[in-house]
Biopython code that builds the backbone (N, CA, C, O; Angstrom):
import numpy as np
from Bio.PDB.StructureBuilder import StructureBuilder

atoms = [
    (1, "MET", "N", (-5.268, 14.431, -35.594)),
    (1, "MET", "CA", (-4.125, 13.655, -34.526)),
    (1, "MET", "C", (-4.856, 13.200, -33.152)),
    (1, "MET", "O", (-5.808, 13.693, -32.546)),
    (2, "GLU", "N", (-3.993, 11.994, -32.878)),
    (2, "GLU", "CA", (-4.358, 11.076, -31.581)),
    (2, "GLU", "C", (-3.790, 11.674, -30.787)),
    (2, "GLU", "O", (-2.642, 12.111, -30.873)),
    (3, "THR", "N", (-4.891, 11.809, -29.491)),
    (3, "THR", "CA", (-4.148, 12.205, -28.128)),
    (3, "THR", "C", (-3.496, 11.361, -27.323)),
    (3, "THR", "O", (-3.187, 10.254, -27.763)),
    (4, "GLU", "N", (-3.298, 11.588, -26.517)),
    (4, "GLU", "CA", (-2.345, 11.039, -25.649)),
    (4, "GLU", "C", (-3.424, 9.720, -24.874)),
    (4, "GLU", "O", (-3.048, 8.578, -24.608)),
    (5, "THR", "N", (-5.063, 10.399, -24.593)),
    (5, "THR", "CA", (-5.885, 9.406, -23.561)),
    (5, "THR", "C", (-6.631, 8.790, -24.838)),
    (5, "THR", "O", (-6.408, 9.184, -25.982)),
    (6, "LEU", "N", (-7.489, 7.836, -24.533)),
    (6, "LEU", "CA", (-8.730, 7.729, -25.417)),
    (6, "LEU", "C", (-9.830, 8.550, -24.992)),
    (6, "LEU", "O", (-10.193, 9.034, -23.920)),
    (7, "SER", "N", (-10.296, 8.549, -26.330)),
    (7, "SER", "CA", (-11.526, 9.676, -26.410)),
    (7, "SER", "C", (-12.803, 9.135, -25.572)),
    (7, "SER", "O", (-12.677, 8.035, -25.034)),
    (8, "ASP", "N", (-13.839, 9.729, -25.449)),
    (8, "ASP", "CA", (-14.842, 8.745, -24.881)),
    (8, "ASP", "C", (-15.644, 7.940, -25.842)),
    (8, "ASP", "O", (-16.443, 7.163, -25.319)),
    (9, "ASP", "N", (-15.591, 7.968, -27.186)),
    (9, "ASP", "CA", (-16.268, 7.129, -27.813)),
    (9, "ASP", "C", (-14.977, 5.676, -27.870)),
    (9, "ASP", "O", (-15.238, 4.509, -28.164)),
    (10, "GLU", "N", (-13.806, 6.166, -27.545)),
    (10, "GLU", "CA", (-13.770, 4.913, -27.772)),
    (10, "GLU", "C", (-12.972, 3.776, -26.718)),
    (10, "GLU", "O", (-12.267, 2.771, -26.807)),
    (11, "LEU", "N", (-13.517, 4.554, -25.792)),
    (11, "LEU", "CA", (-14.280, 3.969, -24.230)),
    (11, "LEU", "C", (-15.150, 3.128, -24.157)),
    (11, "LEU", "O", (-15.051, 2.072, -23.532)),
    (12, "VAL", "N", (-16.065, 3.488, -24.766)),
    (12, "VAL", "CA", (-17.450, 3.191, -25.595)),
    (12, "VAL", "C", (-17.436, 2.140, -25.705)),
    (12, "VAL", "O", (-17.948, 1.226, -25.060)),
    (13, "GLU", "N", (-16.532, 2.202, -26.977)),
    (13, "GLU", "CA", (-16.485, 0.763, -27.599)),
    (13, "GLU", "C", (-15.558, 0.118, -26.799)),
    (13, "GLU", "O", (-16.181, -0.754, -26.193)),
    (14, "ILE", "N", (-13.919, 0.088, -26.356)),
    (14, "ILE", "CA", (-13.674, -1.039, -25.178)),
    (14, "ILE", "C", (-14.827, -1.170, -24.169)),
    (14, "ILE", "O", (-14.338, -2.072, -23.488)),
    (15, "THR", "N", (-15.739, -0.969, -23.725)),
    (15, "THR", "CA", (-16.561, -1.007, -22.531)),
    (15, "THR", "C", (-17.664, -1.508, -22.444)),
    (15, "THR", "O", (-18.337, -2.242, -21.721)),
    (16, "GLY", "N", (-17.701, -0.852, -23.492)),
    (16, "GLY", "CA", (-19.194, -1.367, -24.066)),
    (16, "GLY", "C", (-20.634, -0.598, -23.677)),
    (16, "GLY", "O", (-21.733, -0.757, -24.208)),
    (17, "TYR", "N", (-20.144, 0.556, -22.242)),
    (17, "TYR", "CA", (-20.952, 1.156, -21.466)),
    (17, "TYR", "C", (-20.388, 2.370, -21.837)),
    (17, "TYR", "O", (-19.250, 2.471, -22.295)),
    (18, "LYS", "N", (-21.272, 3.435, -21.624)),
    (18, "LYS", "CA", (-21.770, 4.649, -21.984)),
    (18, "LYS", "C", (-21.557, 5.487, -20.402)),
    (18, "LYS", "O", (-20.814, 6.460, -20.274)),
    (19, "PRO", "N", (-22.271, 4.952, -19.411)),
    (19, "PRO", "CA", (-21.912, 5.708, -18.434)),
    (19, "PRO", "C", (-20.364, 5.379, -17.766)),
    (19, "PRO", "O", (-19.735, 4.326, -17.867)),
    (20, "ARG", "N", (-19.972, 6.611, -17.065)),
    (20, "ARG", "CA", (-18.356, 6.288, -16.611)),
    (20, "ARG", "C", (-19.018, 5.689, -15.780)),
    (20, "ARG", "O", (-20.029, 6.187, -16.275)),
    (21, "ALA", "N", (-19.452, 5.028, -14.899)),
    (21, "ALA", "CA", (-19.073, 4.137, -13.457)),
    (21, "ALA", "C", (-18.786, 2.789, -14.246)),
    (21, "ALA", "O", (-17.792, 2.093, -14.040)),
    (22, "TYR", "N", (-19.737, 2.519, -15.136)),
    (22, "TYR", "CA", (-19.763, 1.213, -15.307)),
    (22, "TYR", "C", (-18.597, 1.175, -16.304)),
    (22, "TYR", "O", (-18.069, 0.076, -16.475)),
    (23, "GLN", "N", (-18.128, 2.223, -16.981)),
    (23, "GLN", "CA", (-16.807, 2.152, -17.783)),
    (23, "GLN", "C", (-15.609, 1.764, -16.976)),
    (23, "GLN", "O", (-14.672, 1.040, -17.312)),
    (24, "ARG", "N", (-15.908, 2.642, -15.381)),
    (24, "ARG", "CA", (-14.262, 1.862, -14.329)),
    (24, "ARG", "C", (-14.848, 1.048, -14.039)),
    (24, "ARG", "O", (-13.991, 0.362, -13.481)),
    (25, "ARG", "N", (-16.028, 0.338, -13.942)),
    (25, "ARG", "CA", (-15.994, -1.317, -13.078)),
    (25, "ARG", "C", (-15.260, -1.810, -14.408)),
    (25, "ARG", "O", (-14.154, -2.289, -14.158)),
    (26, "TRP", "N", (-15.543, -1.810, -15.521)),
    (26, "TRP", "CA", (-15.202, -2.820, -16.477)),
    (26, "TRP", "C", (-14.068, -2.527, -16.614)),
    (26, "TRP", "O", (-13.406, -3.519, -16.309)),
    (27, "LEU", "N", (-13.377, -1.644, -16.930)),
    (27, "LEU", "CA", (-11.620, -1.540, -16.565)),
    (27, "LEU", "C", (-11.157, -2.197, -15.397)),
    (27, "LEU", "O", (-10.333, -3.106, -15.299)),
    (28, "SER", "N", (-11.887, -1.532, -14.418)),
    (28, "SER", "CA", (-11.274, -3.121, -12.900)),
    (28, "SER", "C", (-11.357, -4.273, -13.150)),
    (28, "SER", "O", (-10.537, -5.188, -13.074)),
    (29, "SER", "N", (-12.486, -4.226, -13.491)),
    (29, "SER", "CA", (-12.901, -5.833, -13.605)),
    (29, "SER", "C", (-11.753, -6.697, -14.661)),
    (29, "SER", "O", (-11.350, -7.852, -14.526)),
    (30, "HIS", "N", (-11.408, -5.709, -15.715)),
    (30, "HIS", "CA", (-10.819, -6.708, -16.997)),
    (30, "HIS", "C", (-8.891, -6.499, -15.880)),
    (30, "HIS", "O", (-7.902, -7.110, -16.285)),
    (31, "GLY", "N", (-8.851, -5.990, -15.171)),
    (31, "GLY", "CA", (-7.252, -5.804, -15.658)),
    (31, "GLY", "C", (-6.390, -4.528, -15.777)),
    (31, "GLY", "O", (-5.180, -4.400, -15.591)),
    (32, "TRP", "N", (-7.305, -3.634, -16.127)),
    (32, "TRP", "CA", (-6.914, -1.914, -17.080)),
    (32, "TRP", "C", (-6.304, -0.713, -15.563)),
    (32, "TRP", "O", (-6.768, -0.148, -14.572)),
    (33, "HIS", "N", (-5.637, -0.805, -15.941)),
    (33, "HIS", "CA", (-5.019, 0.552, -15.195)),
    (33, "HIS", "C", (-5.506, 1.748, -15.691)),
    (33, "HIS", "O", (-5.221, 2.057, -16.848)),
    (34, "PHE", "N", (-6.210, 2.492, -14.989)),
    (34, "PHE", "CA", (-6.753, 3.874, -15.634)),
    (34, "PHE", "C", (-6.428, 4.940, -14.423)),
    (34, "PHE", "O", (-5.996, 4.382, -13.414)),
    (35, "VAL", "N", (-6.527, 6.068, -14.351)),
    (35, "VAL", "CA", (-6.620, 7.422, -13.244)),
    (35, "VAL", "C", (-7.803, 7.926, -13.714)),
    (35, "VAL", "O", (-8.118, 7.906, -14.904)),
    (36, "GLU", "N", (-8.584, 8.453, -12.681)),
    (36, "GLU", "CA", (-9.809, 8.978, -12.774)),
    (36, "GLU", "C", (-10.058, 10.454, -12.724)),
    (36, "GLU", "O", (-10.279, 10.854, -11.580)),
    (37, "SER", "N", (-10.084, 11.495, -13.787)),
    (37, "SER", "CA", (-10.797, 12.723, -13.722)),
    (37, "SER", "C", (-11.106, 13.282, -12.947)),
    (37, "SER", "O", (-11.599, 12.449, -12.187)),
    (38, "ARG", "N", (-11.230, 14.540, -12.353)),
    (38, "ARG", "CA", (-11.986, 15.301, -11.767)),
    (38, "ARG", "C", (-13.439, 15.249, -11.907)),
    (38, "ARG", "O", (-14.186, 15.523, -10.968)),
    (39, "GLY", "N", (-13.813, 14.933, -12.957)),
    (39, "GLY", "CA", (-15.015, 14.777, -13.399)),
    (39, "GLY", "C", (-15.491, 13.330, -13.151)),
    (39, "GLY", "O", (-16.701, 13.224, -13.348)),
    (40, "GLY", "N", (-15.093, 12.580, -12.905)),
    (40, "GLY", "CA", (-15.399, 10.526, -12.887)),
    (40, "GLY", "C", (-15.045, 10.100, -13.935)),
    (40, "GLY", "O", (-15.168, 8.876, -13.896)),
    (41, "ARG", "N", (-14.324, 10.714, -15.714)),
    (41, "ARG", "CA", (-13.874, 10.267, -16.505)),
    (41, "ARG", "C", (-12.657, 9.124, -15.992)),
    (41, "ARG", "O", (-11.646, 9.310, -15.314)),
    (42, "PRO", "N", (-13.203, 7.893, -16.609)),
    (42, "PRO", "CA", (-11.654, 6.731, -17.061)),
    (42, "PRO", "C", (-10.847, 7.895, -17.887)),
    (42, "PRO", "O", (-11.153, 8.336, -18.995)),
    (43, "LEU", "N", (-9.865, 8.237, -17.159)),
    (43, "LEU", "CA", (-8.468, 8.481, -18.337)),
    (43, "LEU", "C", (-7.810, 6.830, -18.850)),
    (43, "LEU", "O", (-7.459, 5.988, -18.023)),
    (44, "VAL", "N", (-7.768, 6.687, -19.883)),
    (44, "VAL", "CA", (-6.659, 5.342, -20.316)),
    (44, "VAL", "C", (-5.889, 5.862, -21.397)),
    (44, "VAL", "O", (-6.288, 6.316, -22.470)),
    (45, "GLY", "N", (-4.615, 5.718, -20.918)),
    (45, "GLY", "CA", (-3.322, 5.779, -21.932)),
    (45, "GLY", "C", (-3.614, 5.258, -23.400)),
    (45, "GLY", "O", (-3.898, 4.081, -23.620)),
    (46, "ARG", "N", (-3.539, 6.045, -24.203)),
    (46, "ARG", "CA", (-3.523, 5.152, -25.897)),
    (46, "ARG", "C", (-2.679, 4.452, -26.519)),
    (46, "ARG", "O", (-2.971, 3.985, -27.620)),
    (47, "GLN", "N", (-1.098, 4.170, -25.772)),
    (47, "GLN", "CA", (-0.224, 2.869, -25.729)),
    (47, "GLN", "C", (-0.578, 1.851, -24.585)),
    (47, "GLN", "O", (-0.688, 0.632, -24.721)),
    (48, "TYR", "N", (-0.712, 2.473, -23.601)),
    (48, "TYR", "CA", (-1.312, 0.991, -23.040)),
    (48, "TYR", "C", (-2.897, 0.729, -23.474)),
    (48, "TYR", "O", (-3.178, -0.337, -24.022)),
    (49, "ALA", "N", (-3.247, 1.067, -23.387)),
    (49, "ALA", "CA", (-4.786, 0.635, -24.250)),
    (49, "ALA", "C", (-4.049, -0.328, -25.531)),
    (49, "ALA", "O", (-4.231, -1.536, -25.376)),
    (50, "ARG", "N", (-3.578, -0.096, -26.254)),
    (50, "ARG", "CA", (-2.589, -0.722, -27.433)),
    (50, "ARG", "C", (-1.920, -2.026, -26.925)),
    (50, "ARG", "O", (-2.024, -3.170, -27.367)),
    (51, "LEU", "N", (-1.268, -1.590, -25.970)),
    (51, "LEU", "CA", (-0.491, -2.706, -25.488)),
    (51, "LEU", "C", (-1.595, -3.854, -25.368)),
    (51, "LEU", "O", (-1.507, -5.024, -25.740)),
    (52, "LYS", "N", (-2.542, -3.272, -24.815)),
    (52, "LYS", "CA", (-3.879, -4.188, -23.437)),
    (52, "LYS", "C", (-4.520, -5.308, -24.692)),
    (52, "LYS", "O", (-4.612, -6.533, -24.604)),
    (53, "LEU", "N", (-4.922, -4.386, -25.887)),
    (53, "LEU", "CA", (-5.736, -5.224, -26.625)),
    (53, "LEU", "C", (-5.046, -6.004, -27.830)),
    (53, "LEU", "O", (-5.507, -6.659, -28.766)),
    (54, "SER", "N", (-3.711, -5.657, -27.415)),
    (54, "SER", "CA", (-2.593, -6.554, -28.188)),
    (54, "SER", "C", (-2.790, -7.916, -27.300)),
    (54, "SER", "O", (-3.293, -8.827, -27.957)),
    (55, "GLY", "N", (-2.639, -8.079, -26.604)),
    (55, "GLY", "CA", (-2.638, -9.226, -25.965)),
    (55, "GLY", "C", (-1.461, -9.533, -24.567)),
    (55, "GLY", "O", (-1.640, -10.137, -23.509)),
    (56, "ALA", "N", (-0.146, -8.772, -25.162)),
    (56, "ALA", "CA", (0.935, -8.449, -24.671)),
    (56, "ALA", "C", (0.882, -8.416, -22.898)),
    (56, "ALA", "O", (0.008, -7.733, -22.363)),
    (57, "VAL", "N", (1.087, -8.578, -22.722)),
    (57, "VAL", "CA", (1.316, -8.792, -21.179)),
    (57, "VAL", "C", (2.115, -7.150, -20.525)),
    (57, "VAL", "O", (3.346, -7.117, -20.507)),
    (58, "VAL", "N", (1.404, -6.029, -20.084)),
    (58, "VAL", "CA", (1.484, -5.079, -19.699)),
    (58, "VAL", "C", (1.559, -4.991, -17.891)),
    (58, "VAL", "O", (0.523, -4.997, -17.227)),
    (59, "GLU", "N", (2.742, -4.923, -17.345)),
    (59, "GLU", "CA", (3.315, -4.672, -16.365)),
    (59, "GLU", "C", (3.499, -3.254, -16.015)),
    (59, "GLU", "O", (4.330, -2.698, -16.734)),
    (60, "LEU", "N", (2.805, -2.301, -14.856)),
    (60, "LEU", "CA", (3.301, -1.482, -14.393)),
    (60, "LEU", "C", (4.855, -1.070, -13.320)),
    (60, "LEU", "O", (5.048, -1.388, -12.147)),
    (61, "MET", "N", (5.544, -0.464, -14.035)),
    (61, "MET", "CA", (6.719, -0.079, -12.726)),
    (61, "MET", "C", (7.139, 0.277, -11.828)),
    (61, "MET", "O", (8.131, 0.935, -12.139)),
    (62, "THR", "N", (6.961, 0.261, -10.407)),
    (62, "THR", "CA", (6.996, 1.615, -9.441)),
    (62, "THR", "C", (8.008, 2.108, -9.321)),
    (62, "THR", "O", (8.973, 1.386, -9.067)),
    (63, "VAL", "N", (8.175, 3.500, -9.456)),
    (63, "VAL", "CA", (9.232, 4.023, -9.306)),
    (63, "VAL", "C", (9.645, 4.799, -8.547)),
    (63, "VAL", "O", (8.942, 5.771, -8.271)),
    (64, "THR", "N", (11.200, 4.600, -7.821)),
    (64, "THR", "CA", (10.871, 5.956, -6.722)),
    (64, "THR", "C", (11.890, 6.398, -7.168)),
    (64, "THR", "O", (12.470, 6.061, -8.201)),
    (65, "PRO", "N", (12.304, 7.565, -6.043)),
    (65, "PRO", "CA", (13.025, 8.575, -7.103)),
    (65, "PRO", "C", (14.612, 8.600, -5.969)),
    (65, "PRO", "O", (14.516, 8.858, -4.769)),
    (66, "HIS", "N", (15.522, 8.388, -6.427)),
    (66, "HIS", "CA", (16.620, 7.973, -6.084)),
    (66, "HIS", "C", (16.968, 9.284, -4.677)),
    (66, "HIS", "O", (16.321, 10.214, -5.158)),
    (67, "SER", "N", (17.355, 9.656, -3.802)),
    (67, "SER", "CA", (17.338, 10.755, -2.707)),
    (67, "SER", "C", (18.901, 11.558, -3.291)),
    (67, "SER", "O", (19.804, 11.102, -3.993)),
    (68, "PRO", "N", (18.792, 12.391, -2.899)),
    (68, "PRO", "CA", (19.933, 13.491, -3.641)),
    (68, "PRO", "C", (20.848, 13.180, -2.661)),
    (68, "PRO", "O", (20.816, 13.092, -1.433)),
    (69, "PRO", "N", (22.089, 12.967, -3.965)),
    (69, "PRO", "CA", (23.654, 12.928, -3.178)),
    (69, "PRO", "C", (23.887, 14.032, -1.746)),
    (69, "PRO", "O", (23.524, 15.199, -1.599)),
    (70, "LYS", "N", (24.543, 13.227, -0.936)),
    (70, "LYS", "CA", (24.962, 14.239, 0.160)),
    (70, "LYS", "C", (25.633, 15.432, -0.563)),
    (70, "LYS", "O", (25.602, 15.566, -1.786)),
    (71, "PRO", "N", (26.171, 16.185, 0.189)),
    (71, "PRO", "CA", (27.202, 17.153, -0.438)),
    (71, "PRO", "C", (28.798, 16.758, 0.108)),
    (71, "PRO", "O", (29.121, 16.614, 1.287)),
    (72, "THR", "N", (29.359, 16.674, -0.645)),
    (72, "THR", "CA", (30.706, 16.407, -0.662)),
    (72, "THR", "C", (31.547, 17.549, 0.431)),
    (72, "THR", "O", (32.270, 16.946, 1.224)),
    (73, "TRP", "N", (31.563, 19.092, 0.595)),
    (73, "TRP", "CA", (31.341, 19.809, 1.659)),
    (73, "TRP", "C", (30.938, 20.992, 1.933)),
    (73, "TRP", "O", (30.720, 21.874, 1.102)),
    (74, "THR", "N", (30.800, 21.085, 3.274)),
    (74, "THR", "CA", (29.818, 22.407, 3.311)),
    (74, "THR", "C", (30.617, 23.801, 4.019)),
    (74, "THR", "O", (31.682, 23.924, 4.623)),
    (75, "PRO", "N", (29.400, 24.882, 3.568)),
    (75, "PRO", "CA", (30.494, 26.048, 3.794)),
    (75, "PRO", "C", (30.400, 25.904, 4.760)),
    (75, "PRO", "O", (29.580, 25.253, 5.408)),
    (76, "ASP", "N", (31.919, 26.979, 5.269)),
    (76, "ASP", "CA", (32.115, 27.711, 7.184)),
    (76, "ASP", "C", (31.552, 29.240, 6.814)),
    (76, "ASP", "O", (31.890, 30.183, 6.098)),
    (77, "PHE", "N", (30.121, 28.781, 8.066)),
    (77, "PHE", "CA", (29.834, 30.411, 8.050)),
    (77, "PHE", "C", (30.507, 31.252, 9.002)),
    (77, "PHE", "O", (30.665, 32.468, 8.897)),
    (78, "SER", "N", (30.855, 30.582, 9.849)),
    (78, "SER", "CA", (31.497, 30.268, 11.069)),
    (78, "SER", "C", (32.569, 32.239, 10.731)),
    (78, "SER", "O", (32.199, 32.978, 11.642)),
    (79, "ARG", "N", (33.229, 32.733, 10.120)),
    (79, "ARG", "CA", (33.865, 33.984, 9.580)),
    (79, "ARG", "C", (32.948, 35.199, 9.306)),
    (79, "ARG", "O", (33.205, 36.385, 9.514)),
    (80, "VAL", "N", (31.766, 34.621, 8.767)),
    (80, "VAL", "CA", (30.691, 35.698, 8.206)),
    (80, "VAL", "C", (29.904, 36.434, 9.266)),
    (80, "VAL", "O", (29.172, 35.967, 10.139)),
    (81, "LYS", "N", (30.274, 37.926, 8.947)),
    (81, "LYS", "CA", (29.517, 38.657, 10.045)),
    (81, "LYS", "C", (28.743, 39.429, 9.206)),
    (81, "LYS", "O", (27.929, 40.224, 9.674)),
]
sb = StructureBuilder()
sb.init_structure("model")
sb.init_model(0)
sb.init_chain("A")
sb.init_seg("    ")
for serial, (resi, resn, name, xyz) in enumerate(atoms, 1):
    if name == "N":
        sb.init_residue(resn, " ", resi, " ")
    sb.init_atom(name, np.array(xyz, "f"), 0.0, 1.0, " ", f" {name:<3s}", serial, name[0])
structure = sb.get_structure()
């Protein structure tokens, strides 16, 4: 079963580099978006990589959460003892 992110070997195959710093540099210079793990490993999503390698234009969407709805009523605690 494949994982959601590319393996170390797959990153080496795509970038041509084994050192992580060079992999990050290659990914950045070629317009790939990635997340860096705690150990400095670039994490690239498998579906994202498939789209990039197919030549599809990949645009990331910025998602902003909606503000919670305002309550339609508020309890009256003035009579609670």
